[in-house]
C-alpha positions in Angstrom: -17.7 -3.1 22.6 -15.2 -5.8 20.7 -11.3 -5.4 21.8 -9.2 -5.9 18.2 -5.4 -6.3 18.6 -3.6 -5.1 15.3 -0.2 -7.0 14.7 2.3 -6.0 12.1 5.7 -7.0 11.9 7.6 -3.5 10.9 7.8 -0.2 12.4 9.1 1.2 9.2 6.5 3.7 7.4 5.8 1.9 4.4 2.4 2.5 2.5 0.5 -0.5 4.4 1.7 1.0 7.7 0.6 4.4 6.9 -2.7 3.0 5.8 -3.0 1.4 9.6 -2.2 5.1 11.0 -5.3 6.4 9.0 -7.7 3.4 9.8 -6.7 3.4 13.6 -7.2 7.1 13.7 -10.5 7.1 12.0 -12.3 4.2 13.5 -15.2 5.1 15.9 -13.7 4.0 19.5 -17.4 3.3 20.6 -17.5 0.5 18.1 -14.3 -1.3 18.7 -11.4 -1.0 20.9 -8.2 -1.0 19.0 -4.6 -1.9 20.3 -1.6 -2.2 18.0 1.4 -4.8 18.6 4.4 -4.5 16.8 7.6 -6.8 16.3 9.8 -3.6 16.5 10.1 0.0 17.4 10.2 2.8 15.3 8.5 5.7 13.7 5.2 3.9 13.2 5.1 3.2 16.8 5.7 6.9 17.5 3.0 8.0 15.1 0.2 5.7 16.5 1.2 6.7 20.1 1.0 10.5 19.0 -2.3 9.6 18.0 -3.2 8.7 20.9 -3.4 4.5 20.5 -2.4 2.0 22.6 1.0 0.3 21.3 3.1 -2.7 22.8 6.5 -3.7 21.0 7.4 -7.3 21.2 10.8 -7.5 19.5 11.7 -10.1 16.7 15.4 -10.5 16.0 16.2 -8.3 13.0 17.6 -11.0 10.6 14.0 -13.0 10.8 12.1 -9.6 10.9 13.8 -8.4 7.7 14.0 -11.8 5.9 13.3 -11.1 2.2 10.4 -13.2 0.6 13.3 -14.1 -2.2 16.0 -15.2 -0.1 17.4 -18.5 -1.0 18.6 -21.6 0.9 21.1 -22.8 -2.1 24.5 -22.1 0.4 25.4 -24.0 3.6 25.5 -20.6 5.5 22.1 -19.8 4.1 20.5 -22.8 5.3 22.2 -22.4 8.7 20.9 -19.5 8.8 17.5 -20.4 8.1 17.5 -23.3 10.7 19.0 -20.8 13.4 15.8 -18.3 12.2 13.4 -21.6 12.4 14.5 -21.7 16.3 14.2 -17.9 16.8 10.6 -18.2 15.5 9.5 -21.0 17.7 10.9 -19.4 20.6 9.1 -16.1 19.4 5.8 -17.6 18.6 5.5 -18.8 22.5 6.1 -15.2 23.6 3.7 -13.8 21.3 1.0 -16.5 22.2 1.6 -15.3 25.9 1.0 -11.5 24.4 -2.1 -12.1 22.9 -3.7 -14.3 26.0 -2.6 -11.5 27.9 -4.3 -9.0 25.7 -7.3 -11.1 25.7 -8.7 -9.6 22.4 -12.1 -10.7 20.6 -10.2 -10.6 17.4 -6.7 -11.1 16.4 -5.8 -8.6 13.1 -2.6 -9.4 11.2 -1.7 -6.8 9.0 1.4 -7.7 7.1 2.6 -11.1 5.3 4.9 -11.9 8.2 2.4 -11.3 10.8 -0.1 -13.2 9.1 2.1 -15.9 9.2 3.7 -15.7 12.8 0.0 -15.1 14.3 -1.3 -18.5 13.2 -0.5 -20.5 15.9 -0.8 -18.3 18.8 -4.5 -17.5 17.5 -5.1 -21.2 17.6 -3.6 -21.7 21.1 -5.3 -18.4 22.3 -8.5 -19.2 20.6 -9.0 -16.0 18.9 -10.3 -15.6 15.6 -7.8 -14.5 13.3 -7.9 -12.0 10.5 -5.6 -11.4 7.9 -5.2 -7.9 6.2 -3.5 -8.9 3.1 -1.5 -6.0 1.2 0.1 -7.8 -1.3 -0.2 -9.7 -4.5 0.2 -13.5 -4.2 1.9 -14.2 -7.1 5.0 -15.5 -8.6 6.5 -12.3 -10.1 6.0 -10.7 -6.8 7.3 -13.5 -4.4 9.0 -17.3 -5.3 6.3 -19.5 -6.8 6.1 -21.8 -4.0 5.8 -19.2 -1.1 2.7 -17.9 -2.9 1.0 -21.4 -3.6 1.6 -22.1 0.3 0.1 -18.6 1.0 -2.9 -19.5 -1.1 -3.5 -22.3 1.0 -3.1 -21.2 4.2 -5.6 -18.3 3.2 -8.5 -20.9 2.9 -8.1 -22.6 5.9 -6.2 -20.6 8.3 -8.0 -17.2 9.1 -11.4 -16.8 9.8 -12.0 -13.7 7.3 -9.4 -12.1 5.2 -9.4 -8.5 4.1 -7.8 -7.1 0.7 -6.2 -4.2 -0.5 -7.7 -4.4 -4.0 -9.5 -6.6 -6.3 -6.1 -7.4 -7.9 -4.6 -8.9 -4.4 -7.9 -10.9 -4.0 -7.8 -12.1 -7.8 -3.9 -13.5 -6.8 -4.7 -14.6 -3.4 -7.8 -16.3 -4.2 -9.5 -16.4 -0.8 -12.6 -18.5 0.1 -16.0 -17.1 -0.9 -18.2 -15.5 1.7 -14.9 -15.0 3.9 -13.3 -12.2 2.5 -13.7 -8.2 2.2 -12.2 -5.6 0.0 -11.1 -2.5 2.1 -9.0 0.1 0.0 -6.9 1.9 1.9 -8.7 5.3 2.1 -7.9 8.8 2.3 -8.5 11.3 5.2 -10.5 14.3 4.5 -7.6 16.4 5.4 -5.4 14.7 2.2 -8.0 15.9 -0.2 -7.0 19.4 -1.4 -9.8 21.9 -2.3 -10.5 22.6 -5.6 -9.2 24.9 -7.5 -6.5 25.9 -4.8 -3.8 24.3 -6.9 -1.0 26.6 -8.2 0.9 25.4 -11.0 5.1 25.6 -10.7 6.8 28.2 -13.0 8.5 25.2 -14.9 7.1 21.8 -15.0 8.2 19.3 -12.3 7.6 15.8 -12.9 7.9 13.4 -9.7 7.6 9.9 -8.2 6.6 9.5 -4.4 7.3 6.8 -2.2 9.7 4.1 -1.4 12.7 3.8 -3.2 13.0 0.1 -4.4 13.1 -2.0 -7.5 9.6 -2.8 -7.5 8.7 1.0 -7.4 10.3 2.3 -10.8 12.8 4.7 -10.1 15.1 3.5 -12.4 12.5 3.2 -14.9 11.6 7.1 -14.5 15.1 8.0 -14.9 15.6 6.3 -18.2 12.3 8.0 -19.0 13.8 11.5 -18.1 16.3 11.6 -20.2 13.9 11.0 -23.4 11.7 13.8 -21.7 14.9 16.2 -21.3 15.4 16.0 -25.3 12.3 17.5 -26.1 11.6 19.7 -22.6 15.1 20.8 -21.3 13.3 22.9 -18.9 11.5 20.0 -17.2 13.1 19.0 -13.8 12.4 15.4 -12.1 12.1 14.7 -8.4 12.7 11.3 -6.9 10.6 11.9 -3.5 11.4 9.2 -0.8 14.2 6.9 0.6 15.4 3.4 0.6 13.6 0.9 3.1 13.6 -2.7 3.9 17.6 -3.0 2.7 17.3 -1.6 -0.5 19.8 1.2 -0.2 22.0 -0.4 -2.9 19.3 0.3 -5.4 19.2 3.9 -4.6 22.6 4.1 -5.1 22.4 2.4 -8.4 19.8 5.1 -9.3 22.3 7.9 -8.4 24.8 6.3 -10.7 22.4 6.2 -13.3 21.4 9.7 -13.0 25.1 10.9 -13.7 26.0 8.2 -16.4 22.9 9.7 -18.3 24.0 13.1 -17.9 20.8 14.2 -15.7 22.4 15.6 -12.6 20.6 19.1 -13.5 17.4 17.7 -14.3 16.8 15.0 -11.7 17.1 14.9 -7.9 16.9 12.3 -5.1 15.4 13.9 -2.3 15.8 11.1 0.3 13.4 10.6 3.0 10.9 13.5 3.5 8.5 14.5 6.3 6.0 15.9 4.2 5.1 14.2 1.1 2.0 15.9 0.6 3.8 19.3 0.2 5.9 17.7 -2.4 3.0 16.5 -4.5 1.6 19.8 -4.3 4.8 20.9 -6.2 4.4 18.7 -8.8 3.1 19.1 -12.8 2.8 15.5 -13.1 3.0 12.5 -10.6 4.3 9.0 -11.7 3.7 5.4 -10.8 6.2 3.9 -12.4 6.5 0.2 -11.0 7.7 -2.4 -13.5 5.8 -5.0 -11.7 2.1 -5.1 -10.6 1.6 -3.3 -7.4 -1.4 -4.8 -5.0 -3.1 -1.0 -5.1 -1.2 2.1 -5.9 -1.7 4.3 -2.8 0.4 7.4 -4.4 -1.9 7.4 -7.2 -5.0 8.0 -5.1 -2.9 10.7 -2.9 -1.8 12.8 -6.1 -5.5 12.7 -7.4 -7.0 14.0 -3.8 -4.2 16.8 -4.4 -5.3 17.6 -8.0 -2.1 16.4 -9.6 -2.0 14.9 -13.0 -1.0 11.4 -12.9 0.8 8.7 -15.4 0.7 5.3 -13.8 1.4 1.8 -14.9 -1.6 -0.4 -16.5 -0.9 -3.4 -14.0 -2.1 -4.6 -10.5 -4.7 -2.6 -8.6 -4.0 0.4 -10.5 -6.7 0.0 -13.2 -8.9 -0.1 -10.4 -8.2 3.5 -9.7 -7.9 5.0 -13.1 -10.3 3.1 -15.2 -13.9 4.2 -15.4 -15.0 0.6 -15.2 -12.7 0.2 -12.0 -10.6 -2.3 -14.0 -13.4 -4.8 -13.9 -13.2 -5.1 -18.0 -10.8 -6.9 -20.1 -8.7 -3.8 -20.1 -8.0 -3.9 -16.4 -7.9 -7.7 -16.2 -4.2 -7.9 -17.0 -1.1 -5.5 -17.2 -0.8 -3.9 -20.5 1.8 -5.4 -23.2 4.9 -3.3 -23.6 4.8 -1.3 -27.0 1.1 -0.7 -27.0 1.9 3.0 -25.9 0.3 5.4 -23.3 -3.5 5.2 -23.0 -5.4 8.3 -21.9 -8.3 7.2 -19.3 -11.0 9.7 -17.6 -8.7 10.1 -14.5 -5.2 9.7 -15.7 -3.0 8.1 -18.5 -1.8 4.3 -18.0 1.3 3.0 -19.7 2.7 -0.5 -19.7 4.7 -1.6 -16.8 8.4 -1.5 -17.7 8.0 0.5 -20.8 10.3 3.5 -20.8 9.6 4.6 -24.2 5.7 4.6 -23.5 6.2 6.1 -19.8 8.5 9.2 -21.4 5.5 9.7 -24.1 2.8 9.8 -21.4 4.5 12.2 -19.5 5.1 14.6 -22.7 1.4 13.9 -23.4 0.3 15.5 -20.2 2.8 18.5 -20.5 1.8 19.1 -23.7 -2.0 19.4 -23.4 -2.4 21.1 -19.9 -6.0 21.7 -20.5 -6.8 18.1 -21.3 -4.7 17.0 -17.9 -6.7 19.7 -15.9 -10.0 18.2 -17.0 -8.7 14.6 -16.2 -7.2 15.8 -12.7 -10.8 17.1 -11.8 -12.4 14.0 -12.7 -9.9 12.1 -10.8 -10.0 14.6 -7.7 -13.9 13.7 -7.6 -13.6 10.1 -7.9 -11.2 10.0 -4.9 -14.0 11.8 -2.8 -16.5 9.2 -3.8 -14.4 5.9 -4.1 -11.5 6.0 -2.0 -12.0 8.0 1.5 -11.5 6.3 5.1 -15.0 6.3 6.0 -15.5 3.6 3.4 -12.5 1.7 4.5 -13.8 1.7 8.3 -17.1 0.2 7.1 -15.2 -2.5 5.3 -13.3 -3.5 8.1 -15.9 -3.2 10.8 -17.8 -5.6 8.1 -15.1 -8.1 8.5 -15.0 -8.1 12.2 -18.6 -8.4 12.3 -18.7 -11.2 10.2 -15.8 -13.0 12.6 -17.8 -12.2 15.7 -21.8 -12.4 14.2 -22.1 -16.1 15.6 -20.6 -15.1 19.0 -21.6 -13.1 22.3 -20.2 -10.1 21.0 -22.9 -9.5 18.3 -22.4 -7.5 15.1 -21.3 -3.9 13.9 -23.5 -3.4 10.8 -25.6 -0.3 10.5 -23.7 1.7 12.8 -21.8 5.0 12.8 -18.0 3.7 11.6 -16.0 6.6 11.7 -15.4 9.2 14.6 -17.8 12.0 14.3 -15.2 14.5 14.8 -13.6 13.5 11.3 -16.8 14.1 9.5 -17.4 10.6 8.6 -20.8 9.4 7.6 -23.1 6.1 8.3 -22.6 3.0 6.1 -22.9 -0.6 5.9 -19.7 -2.7 5.9 -19.2 -4.4 2.6 -17.9 -8.1 3.1 -17.7 -10.7 0.5 
């Protein structure tokens, strides 16, 4: 049985981190022994340990751990800070190499971009095959173009295998043929609500769920709310979640916008919530409003699993979720252009990213046609169970590890049970590319 060390730089409960919790909890322990190494202490460690997983923390200095991909080096102080950070990275790399050797894993699985980069040298020195699990679009609209180019180049020569969370991510990373695997972030069976247990709220409630940040679209939702409330004054909006990764300033801007548009009686920012599922269940419409293309769109799948009608931006990985062809056709190949208006699909409504008028029109379309919205929601609920469950994720990730180990003494993992039997998992073959 292979031993896998999963490495991440953050312990904050972001989307990729919560996907990791689900994956670790669902993998059959008879097929792989998984331990986790984090570069900070925090809620993710507590969550993993509560679920019975082995977790270690190797602290990385905060200014290095939280350095943003858009950081500029134009000032002397910024350049000096970068040099100091570089020295810290060298020291940390030595400590990480020691930790990897002590754990003696068969596979090193890096699950964030910072971990991808920081694990390169330790994997080489410890002679452990490295797998990159990429949850970000490697594109100039998501990070500086030179950084994206560097990551693409490294992805072709450094990791033994690459796991991506969507075809959209794969399209921007361009991993080498035959050495990458698609693994959508699957849901647990407990996250899927039985149909038709859903009860609609008395007055329509429109919500956006997740981390508050400039790439998530809370500002655009507030602007759209002003247009919706003009037609339906009884509609309320909930911005569910709080700022992470230093984006408190953006959250303050959104609060200020609510006041300046006269929406304090219609829009509420909840801050961090412990039960986002309970919040989802209270919505009439779940909105995904990211103004830039997102790698996947996990909250879209989570809303679909609860039977909540979805409005989402047509860019990045979202078309793979909401289009009947999984976004493989021309309509899903590129973001929808502003001004094209909302578009119904069998599973929800798509709008161009950053188009406030289209976003408002899509919300009104759902509210004004509850029968059609209900039909799409049921189709979406069924789609989640066919395409986006955790057993498929486990099969794909185990397939990636099998591809790495297939030429070694550990042998492969193909054709075996991929999830814990207590989770009701099924047998399946990992899908690697």
